[in-house]
C-alpha positions, 0 to 999 in steps of 0.5 A: 492553528493545525488543520483537522484531519480524518483517516479512514482505514486502520489496517497494517499500513493505515494504523501506523500512518494515522498514528504518525499524524496524531503524534505530530499533534494534528487533530484527528478523526478516525473510522475503520470497519473494526472499531477495536483497531482504533482503541490505542489511537482513541486513547492518544486523543483521536476522535471516533466517527461512525462512518466515512462521511462523519469522519470527513465532515469537519476535516480539511484533509481526508486520508483513505487507506483501504484494501481494494478499488470497491472499498475506496469506491464505497468509502467515497461514493457510498450512502455514508461516504466522504463525497456527501460530506465534503465541501469546496476546498477539502482535499481527499488523499487516497493511499490505497492501491487501486485501479488507475481508471477508477481513481480518475473517476473518483477524482472527477466526482470529488472535483464536482463537489468542489474538492480535490483528490490525490491518489497517493499509494505507498510502498515500504510495508509495515516497517516503513509506515511505522518509521515514517520512511514510506515512499509515496507516489502521488497523482493529481494537481500540482497545487493540491500536492504542494498543499498536502506535502507537509502532511505526507512528510509526516508519513514518508521519506521519498515523496514524488509528484508523478503527474496528473490523476492516476499517475500515482497509481500507475507508478505504484504498479511499476513498483509492484512489478519490480517488487514481486519479480525481485521477490521471485528471484530471491525466493528461487535463488535461496531455494537453489542455495538450500538445495545445494547445501550452502550455509544460509547466513554465509550465502546472504552475506556473500551476495547482499553486498554486490550487484544482487543486493535488493530490499527484498534480499536484505529484508525478506531473505532472512525471514524466508530462511527462518520460515517466518511468514508473518505479514508485513504485506499480505499475499492477498494484497500483493495478488490484488496489485498484480491483478491491477498491473496485468489489467493496466498492461492489457490496456496497452497491449503489453504481455508481462511474462515475469509478472504473469508468472509471479501472479500464477505462483501467488495464486498457488499460494492462495489456494494453499491458504496462504492469503494472509501470510507475508509475501516472503512465503513465495519462498515456500511455494517455490521450494515446493514447485521446484522440488517436484 
């Protein structure tokens, strides 16, 4: 018999991830702030819950995918939260990208109720969520990871147990440093190419097969050059992740210069009203900054 699942948070990532679990024929209860986002899942057989606690009450596995640390804390610790509904043996899996320190506190709170908690942030954007090719970085007890692995494999392709509680979040921040700094390199390089009159497609073809190749170049480069800034991952969420990375670096007395520069440029993007554009809009910010 398939275990009952709950999925809380149906944003750009969560919606597709929940859909993958439902398509695998797991009984699924869902909750999100805007019920209309769940309409197609409900049509496909999911059950609606009016609160996170209601969603978690009958579920053996509770998945959470919401924007930021306070959102996860509210979902888990709030008056109608998951913590008040769970009992011994239930497993909470948080796919949000949040503070590693807060993650460890949440894991301890869930453990006091007899449950288990995995921090399992993801990378791969909307496309990865839709195609079940996400990279999933997991922190928590090895036994809990092994229990959750068959479910995680319905949503991701590269699934790694990174260590104890918080290690998944720290690994995701490593990922975000790499992603954001590479995004800046792609943006600046393509601004340089345009300024020198190079052909867009020939330039991409020339550099994509060598040492400069990257996911950002192949996937975001063409969208930059077309002026397509529709979100796969929104600037406001990337900026939140960079804030977390810089805070974690400060705790270790590290000064991440390149990461700090990208953070400053995304801050400029947000002041220009680009909060909900895709991170490839960094190209436009670089173009404006470099041509002044």
